[in-house]
TORDREN-241059 format. One record per residue (C-alpha): residue number from 1; residue in three letters; x, y, z. Coordinates in pm, whole numbers, plus 32768, in hexadecimal, padded with zeros to 4 digits. Layout:
<atoms>
ATOM resi resn east north   up
ATOM  NUM  ALA    X     Y    Z
...
</atoms>
This chain:
<atoms>
ATOM resi resn east north   up
ATOM    1  MET 5EF7  44DA EE75
ATOM    2  LYS 5EAB  454A EFD6
ATOM    3  ILE 5E12  4495 F0FB
ATOM    4  ASN 5D26  454D F1E2
ATOM    5  PHE 5CF7  44A1 F32F
ATOM    6  ILE 5B96  44D0 F3B1
ATOM    7  TYR 5B2F  44B4 F51C
ATOM    8  SER 59B5  4494 F521
ATOM    9  LYS 5919  4448 F66F
ATOM   10  ILE 57C9  4412 F5C1
ATOM   11  TYR 585F  430A F4D8
ATOM   12  PHE 5914  4269 F5FE
ATOM   13  LYS 57D0  4253 F6C5
ATOM   14  SER 5710  41D3 F598
ATOM   15  LEU 5804  40B4 F55D
ATOM   16  ASN 57ED  4055 F6CA
ATOM   17  ARG 567A  4081 F708
ATOM   18  PHE 5647  3F09 F737
ATOM   19  ASN 57A0  3EAC F7BC
ATOM   20  ARG 5865  3EFF F8EF
ATOM   21  ILE 59CE  3F65 F8C8
ATOM   22  THR 5AD2  3FAF F9CF
ATOM   23  ARG 5B70  40E7 F937
ATOM   24  SER 5AD5  423A F973
ATOM   25  TRP 5AB4  4343 F867
ATOM   26  GLU 5BD3  4400 F90B
ATOM   27  GLU 5CB3  42CC F8F1
ATOM   28  VAL 5C5A  42A4 F782
ATOM   29  LYS 5CC1  440C F73D
ATOM   30  LYS 5E02  43E7 F805
ATOM   31  ILE 5E6F  42AA F74B
ATOM   32  GLY 5E06  433E F5FC
ATOM   33  ARG 5ECE  447C F630
ATOM   34  ALA 5FFE  43B5 F6A1
ATOM   35  PHE 5FE0  42E5 F562
ATOM   36  GLU 5FC4  441C F488
ATOM   37  LYS 60F1  44BE F52C
ATOM   38  LYS 61CE  438A F524
ATOM   39  TYR 6187  4326 F3BA
ATOM   40  GLN 6137  446B F306
ATOM   41  ASP 627A  4463 F239
ATOM   42  GLU 6258  42F1 F1E8
ATOM   43  ILE 60ED  431B F17F
ATOM   44  LYS 6151  4432 F091
ATOM   45  LYS 6263  4358 EFF7
ATOM   46  ILE 617C  422B EFDF
ATOM   47  THR 606C  42F0 EF2D
ATOM   48  GLU 616F  436D EE35
ATOM   49  ILE 620B  421C EDEB
ATOM   50  ILE 60D4  413F EDD0
ATOM   51  PRO 6063  41CE EC7E
ATOM   52  LYS 61C5  41A8 EBF7
ATOM   53  ILE 61D3  403A EC57
ATOM   54  ILE 6073  3FEB EBDD
ATOM   55  LYS 6099  40CB EAA9
ATOM   56  LYS 5F42  4165 EADA
ATOM   57  PRO 5EE3  42B9 EB66
ATOM   58  TRP 5E13  42EE EC9C
ATOM   59  ARG 5CA3  4319 EC48
ATOM   60  ARG 5C85  4445 ED2D
ATOM   61  ASP 5D53  455F EDBC
ATOM   62  TYR 5D14  4503 EF26
ATOM   63  PHE 5C89  43F5 F008
ATOM   64  GLU 5BC7  442C F144
ATOM   65  VAL 5C2D  432C F248
ATOM   66  TYR 5B47  4304 F372
ATOM   67  LEU 5BFC  429E F4AE
ATOM   68  VAL 5B24  41CD F596
ATOM   69  ASP 5B21  40A6 F67D
ATOM   70  TRP 5A1E  3F98 F65E
ATOM   71  ASN 59FD  3E1C F667
ATOM   72  GLY 5A20  3DF4 F4EE
ATOM   73  PRO 5B47  3E1C F403
ATOM   74  SER 5BC1  3F4B F343
ATOM   75  PHE 5B1C  3F71 F1EF
ATOM   76  SER 5B41  403B F0B2
ATOM   77  HIS 59F0  40DA F06B
ATOM   78  PRO 59DC  41C8 F115
ATOM   79  LEU 5B48  419A F16D
ATOM   80  THR 5B35  4149 F2DF
ATOM   81  LEU 5C6F  40FE F3A4
ATOM   82  LYS 5C4E  404E F4F0
ATOM   83  VAL 5D3D  40DE F5F3
ATOM   84  ARG 5E2F  3FED F694
ATOM   85  GLU 5F4A  3FFD F78D
ATOM   86  ASP 602D  3F77 F67B
ATOM   87  LEU 6056  40AE F5A3
ATOM   88  LEU 6128  3FFA F49E
ATOM   89  LEU 600E  3F00 F46B
ATOM   90  MET 5F23  4027 F439
ATOM   91  LEU 600A  40A6 F326
ATOM   92  VAL 600E  3F54 F278
ATOM   93  ILE 5E93  3F3D F289
ATOM   94  LEU 5E71  40A0 F203
ATOM   95  VAL 5F47  4044 F0D5
ATOM   96  HIS 5E77  3F0B F09F
ATOM   97  GLU 5D32  3FD3 F0A4
ATOM   98  LEU 5DC2  40DC EFBA
ATOM   99  LEU 5E1E  3FCC EEC0
ATOM  100  HIS 5CAF  3F72 EEA3
ATOM  101  ASP 5C88  40B6 EDE1
ATOM  102  PHE 5D57  4021 ECC7
ATOM  103  TYR 5CBB  3EC9 ECBE
ATOM  104  PHE 5B56  3ED0 ED3D
ATOM  105  PHE 5AC5  4026 ECF5
ATOM  106  ARG 5B12  404B EB84
ATOM  107  ASP 59E9  4004 EAA2
ATOM  108  LYS 5A7A  3EDE E9E1
ATOM  109  ASN 5AEF  3E30 EB1E
ATOM  110  ILE 59A3  3E57 EBCE
ATOM  111  LYS 5902  3D81 EAC0
ATOM  112  LYS 5A0B  3C74 EAEA
ATOM  113  VAL 59D8  3C66 EC61
ATOM  114  GLU 585E  3C53 EC37
ATOM  115  LYS 587C  3B2F EB43
ATOM  116  ARG 5933  3A5E EC48
ATOM  117  ASP 580A  3A5F ED34
</atoms>
């Protein structure tokens, strides 16, 4: 499974159309690229080991991960990772959001989550 990091200025602006943020688009790209460079090997290892631990395959061959900054949290659909100065925290949050693919976006689990509401 591969992760494609996406830098979409349109998506960034759309998320922030009603909110003010302090980071510029250039800062978002700089932090995102630093994150990619620093953790590329770890991300590859993590994406290989998760299915072995969970004993389920990935549902897809790749994930698109949008790197943005905004006032809200990171989320899994579409997988949107909020940039942070703490790159290790970004890695932990990325893993968390990837795990949603195993537990929240499989047909049988969607029904279980809906029943709780």
